[in-house]
N, C-alpha and C positions, 0 to 999 in steps of 0.2 A: 783318757787321752788328754794331753796337755798342750796348751798354746803358750807362747810368749804373748801376753795380752797388752795392748797399748790403747791410749786414748788419742784420737785425732780430731781436732776441732778446726775446720776450715771447710773444704768440700765434703769431708766425711766426718762423722761424729761417732764417738764411742760412748755408751751410757749406763745404774744400780737400782735395785728394786725400790719402789715408793708406795705409799699408801694410796688406795684407789680414790679417796676423796680429795686428794691434794689438787689444788687449782693454780698453784704458782710453780713455774718450772724454770729450769736453767736456760733452755732454748725452746723456741717454737719456730718451725719452718712452716710458713703460712702460704696458703693459696697455691699449693703445688699439686701437680698431677701425680697421684700416688700409684705406682706400679709395685705391688706388694711382694712380688716374687713367687706367688702361687700359680701364676698364669691367668688369674682373674682379670677382667677388664679394669682399666684405670679409672680412678675417680678423683675429683678435686677435693682436697681437704688440708688439714693442718696436722703436723707431727710435733708432739711435745717430747722433750728429752729432759730427764733428771738424772744426775749422776752419770752412769754409763749405760743406762737402759732407756728404751722407748717407754714413755709414761702414758701417752694417750694419742689416739689418731681420730680425727673427726673435725667438727666445727668448733674451734677453740678461740673464736674471735674475742670472747669475753674473759679468757684466761690471761693471767699475767706471766711474764717471763723476764729473766735477766737480759736476754737478747732475743729479739724477734727478727727473723730473716724473711723478707718477702721473696718468694720463689715463684711468683706468678709466671706462667708460660713455660716453666721448667718441669722436669720429671724428677721425682725422688724414688729411688729403688734401694733395695738392700745393697750394701757394698759388695762388689763382685769378688768371687772366690776363684782364684787361680789354682786349679787342682794339680798343676805340674809346674811349679816354679823351680828355681835352682838357687835360691838366695841365701841358703843357710850360712855360707861363708861370707858372701858379699855384705850381708847386714852387719857383720863385725868390722867391715872396712868402712862402710858409709851407711849409717842407720836411717837415712832419709828415704830410702827405697823410692827414689824419684820416678823411675820409669814405671813403677807399679801404681803409686798413689795418683799420678796424673792421668791415668786411664781408668780410674775408678776401682782399682783393686785394693781391698782392705784386709784380705786374708789370703795367705799363700800356703799351699801344701807342697812339701818337697821330700827329698830323700830317695831319688830314683836309683835303684840298684846298689850303689854304695852310699850310705848315709853318713852324716857328719859325726855320728857316734853309734855304737861304741868304738873306741880306738885302742890299738896297742902300738908298740914301736913300729911295726911294719906299716900300719896305716898312717901313722904320724909322718913317716918318711915320704909317703905319697903327697902329703899336704905341704911339705916343707918349702918347696919352691915358691908357691903362691904366698905362703905365710911370710917368707923373707921379703918378697916383692912389696907387700902391702903393710908390713910391720904388725902382723897379727900374732899374738902370743898363743901358742897351742897348749893351753893350760887346762884342758878338760880331757876326760877319758870316757866316762859313762854318759848315757843319755840325759840323766837328770843334771849332771854337771854341765853339759852343753846348754840345756835349757836355762839353767841359772845364769850362765855366762851371757846368753842371748838377752835375758831379762835385764841384765845390767847394762847392755848396750842401748836400751830404750829405742827399739826400732819403730818406725812409723807405721808398720803393718803388723797384723797378727801372723804368726808363723807356726805351723805344725809340721811334723815330719814322720815319715815311715822309718822303720829299720830296714836297711837294704840287705837282701840275702847275699849279694855279691860282696859287700863289705864284711859280712859275717863269715863268708867263705874265706876271704883273704885273712881275716883275723885268726882263723883256726888252721887253715891249710896253706895259705899263701896263694899264689897265682899258678899253681900247677894243674895240669889237665889230668885229673884222676878222681875216682869216686872218693867220697868221705868214708872213713872207717866207722864202725858202729860207735866207738868212743868219740870220734870227732863230730859225728852227727848229733850225739847227745849234748856235746858242748855247744854246738850251734843252736840246738833247741833252747838251751838254758839262756843263751845270750839274747835270742829273740824274745823269750818270755820276760826277762828282766827289763829289756828296753821298752816293751809295751807297758809293763807295770809302771815304769818311770815316766811314761808320757807319749811314746810313739803311737801312731794311729793304726798301725798294722804292719804288714810285710810288703816289701816291693822287690821286683826283679827287673833287670835290664838284660834280657837273655841274648841280645845281639852281641854284647860286649864281653870281653874277658874281664873278670873270671866267671861271671854269671853263666856264660855260654858253656862252661864245663860242668854245670850242675844238671843232673838227670831230672826228669819229670818226677820221679819218686822222691828225690831229695827235696824238691820244692813243695811237694804235697805234705811231707812231714813237717816242714817249717810253717806252712800255711795252716795246718791243723793247730799248731801252737798259737798262732795269731788268732784264729777263730775262738779257741778256748779262752782267750783273754779279751774277747770282745772286739778284736781288730778286723780289718778288711784287707784285701789283697789287690794291689795295683801292679800292672806289669807293662814294661816295654817288651812286647812279645818277641819270640825267637826269630821270626821272619815277617817282614812287611812287603816282600816282593815275590820272588818265584815260588817260595814255599809257604805262602801266606795261609793256604787252606789247611795243610797239616799243622801249621802253627796255631791257627784258631782252634783246631781240635784239641791241641795240648792245653790251651787256655781253658776250654770248656771242661776238660778232664780234671784239671787242677781244682777248678771251682766246684765241680760235682763231688770229687773224692774227698776234698777237705771240707765241703759244706760251707764255703766262705763266699761272701759278697766280693765280686771281682770286677775290676775296671781295666780296660785296655787303654794305655796311654797313647797319645798322638796317633790315632788310627789312620792308616794310609795304605794305598796300593801303589808301591814304588816301582819305578823303572818302566820304560816305554812298553815292554811286553805285557805289563799288568795294568796299563791304563784302561779305564772303563770297567774295572772289576768291583768298584766300591758298592754298587747296588747289591751285588751278590754277597759281598762281605756283610753288609747290613742285614740281608735276608737270613744269613746263617746265624747271626747274633740273635735276631728275632726268633728264629726256630729254636735255638738253645733255650731262650727264655720260656718259650712255650712248653718245653720239656721240664721246666722247673729249675733251670740253672740261672742263678742270679748274676747276670753279666751285663755290662754296658761299656761305654767307651768315652774317651775325650779326644779333642782334636784342636789344632791351631789353624787359623784361616789363611794359610799361605801354601804356595806350591813349591817352595824350597824348604829343605830341612837344614839342621845344623848339629854338628857333634865334633868329636875330636878328630884331628887329622889322622891319628894312628888307626882309626876305624876304616880308613881307605886301604889299609894293608891287610893281607890274609891274617886270620886270627892267631895262627901259630907264631907270627912275628912278635906278638905281645905277651906270649906265655912266659910266666915267671917274673914279670915286672920290668921296670924301666931299664935297668942295667943289661938284662938279657936282650931286650928289644934293641938297644943301641949296639950291642955286640953283634947281633944278627945282621943289622943293616950295614954294619961296617965290614962284614964278611962278603967278599965278592960273589961267591957261589950262592949264598943264601939271598943276597940282594937280587941277583939275576933270577932266582926262582920266584921271589916275591913279585918282581916286575912282570914276569911272564904270567903269573896267576892273576895279576890285576887286569890283564887284557882278555881273560878267558871267562866264559860262563862257569859258575861254580855253585854247587848245591850245598856245600858245607859251610859257607860263610856269606854274609851279605856284601857282595862286591859293589860298594857304593861308588868307587872310582869309575868302573865300567858303566854302572847304572846311571851316573851323572853325565854320560857321554864323553868321559875322559877328562883331560886336564882343564879344558875350557869350562866345564861344569862344576869345578871345585874351586871355591874362592877362600883365601886365607883371611880370617877376620880378627883373630886374637892370638897374641903370643905373650910369653913371659919374658923371654930374652930381649932386652932393648935393642940389640943389634939387628933384630929381625923386623922391627917396626916398619921399616921402609917397604916391606912387602905386603903389609896389611891392606886389604881392599883389592888386591890383584888376584886373578885366577892363575892356576898353575901353568897354563900355556904361556902367559905373560911372564910369570916368575922364571920359568925355564929359559925364556929368551933373555931375561935380565941376567941370569946366572950363566948363560951360555952352555946349558946342559939339557939332557932329556928331562921333561917335566916330572916324570916319576922319580928320577934321581934328585931333582930339586925338592920334591915332597919329602923324600927320605932324609936328605941332608938337613932340612928344616926340622923334621921330627927329632933328629939327633941333637941339633944345636939347641932346641927348645925342650929337650928331655921329655918329649911326649906330651907337652902341655898345650900345644897349638890347637886352635879351634877353626873349623871351616864351615862354610855354607855350601850346600849341594843342591843341584837342580834335579829333582827326582819325582815330581808329582805333576798331575794335570788338573786344571781348574774345575772341570766338571765332577771329578772324584772328590775334590775338596768341598765343593758346594753340596754334594749329596750327603757327606758326613756332617758338615756344619748344620744342615737343616734337619737332620734326623732327631726325633724326639728322645732317642736313647743316648744322645751324645752331648756331653758338656765340654767345657773349654779349659785349656791349659796352655800357657805361653811357652813352656819348656825353656825358659830363659831366666837367668838371675837378674836381680835388680841392677840397673845401670843408671847413669846420670850424665848430664851434659857438661858438668863441671866436677871438680874434685878428683880423687884418686881413681875412680872407675870410668873416667871420661877419656882416658888415654888410648883406649882400644876401640875398634869397631864392634858391631854386634849384628845379629839377625834383627830385622825390623819388628819381629814379633815381641821383642823385649819391651818396646815402647808402644806397640800398636794393636796387640791382639784383640782387646775388648772393644776399643773404639772402632776397629775395623769391622767387627761383627755388627755393631749398631749402624755404621755408615754404609758399608758395602752390601751386607746381606739382608738388613732390615729396610733401610731407607732406599737404597738404589736398586737392588735386585728383587726385593720383596719376596724372598723365599720363606720368610716367616714374619709374624707380627712382633711388635715391640714387647708385648707381655710374654710371649713364648721365649724370645731371646733372653729376656731378663730372668725368667724361670730357670732356664738352662745355665745361666751364669751365677745363680744364687741358690735357691732352695734345692734344685737338683744336684748341684755340686756339693752342697752341704750333706745331703742324704747319702751320696756315694761314699763320702769320707766317714760319715757317722757323727757329724756336728749337729747338735740339736738346739743350740741357742743363738744361731746366726742364720742368715739366708732368707728370712721373711720379715717384713715390716709388721710387727704386732706388739701390743703392749707387753712388757716383761722381757722381750728379746733385747740382746745387746744392740745398741744403736749405731751399728756400722751402716752408714747411709751414704749413697752416692747421689749427687744432684747434678743434672746435666741438661743441655738443650738438645732434644732429639733431632731438631732441624739442622743443627750445625756441627754436632760432634763428628769428628773425622780423624782418621789416622793419617799422619803425614810422614811417618817413617818409611824410608826406602832402603834398598840394599846398599846403595852408595852412600846414603846419609841417614843411618838409622836413628 
């Protein structure tokens, strides 16, 4: 598995092997509380770095270094690992990864459902609007070509990616709702295998969304077997996070068991009011699956609002076939009326997040590509409907057309006690589910979910310091070594001589997330 590997010298350090007897180092962080990522109690010590590796940990007061940093009263931990970022494109726009690095993230794993590679002309077309907006040249096709492109961008964080089954399906079949033929399935297997050999960490799915939602369990199992055979793991945005969550969990367990693959459920949640309070039962079922020998765990972000594409507020048939077909359906009066009706009704065939958010007031527009729509960013669709003088559902559909399906929204679909239960579970690690953003530069022109800037600092401030649902050492373990083990990373996530020196230094008494939904 491959990373784009970087060196960061400031709050975080990246570091190369040295001889054990060497007593002069590049850096020494001295007098710091070492929280090593294993869950062990903290201790006060010094950390020496040579090249891009940790060289020594202990009492190094007599050792020499090119630079000695006094970190008395602060904590040093492994750099945090965001197991579900979305920065594969944004790092080509702005390599600083400001919203990641400022909250302690030194490594991100991405590639949910549809990954940045491999690409063909059909997938290139899906990226074209963003590429034009930000001036990114789409000059890669394979996974290794993308990783080489990323390496030349010199990003401020390490980035690894999965190969997305949804993207593979689009590559081979398109966005049609039908089973893969035997020949198509074999081509999909080969694309997964090649991508993992070239550096992907395994297979991912986003089964709530088109085209992943068109894949059968059997199809996913076949691709997961390929990932397992090449040393990869499986991460999934499961098929349902609301009314059908228990059958959805059963599908996750079945894929993991049949493919014999380590499996992680991304952004675990119990969504919509009728499912509030179900998180303890969800966690119990995961624990029970593990007791049966199924290697499954989860990740979460510490917020009660989610975020995804505006078109996910519409019935899934609206998006079948791709952008042009979606626009044609929404422009057709009869199909628009059908979609609007279904958005107000309970439905077992798709995740009705419009209804689950409580309707227009619970869905807020945060990002658009079309500059003519910027004036609506930060408004919920109840307000946008008033501004436009039309039904909020019509306003949502008209914006989806004008923005060619690229708009992003924040949706109010969870309850705090369920979030707290997931955050504090020993089986759950953390992912922001957000791309790198910044307060200046090209990525600063749109709003974002506050998780983009605050996920990891919120864990430490809200759940460790304020609510005390877990100790500092446990939170750091979940953000570092546990995250690394879920993905299959063996040289990061623990402070130990010989490991890469991705190190976060922070004050546990003052670290705090300040991002809000109005000002992320």
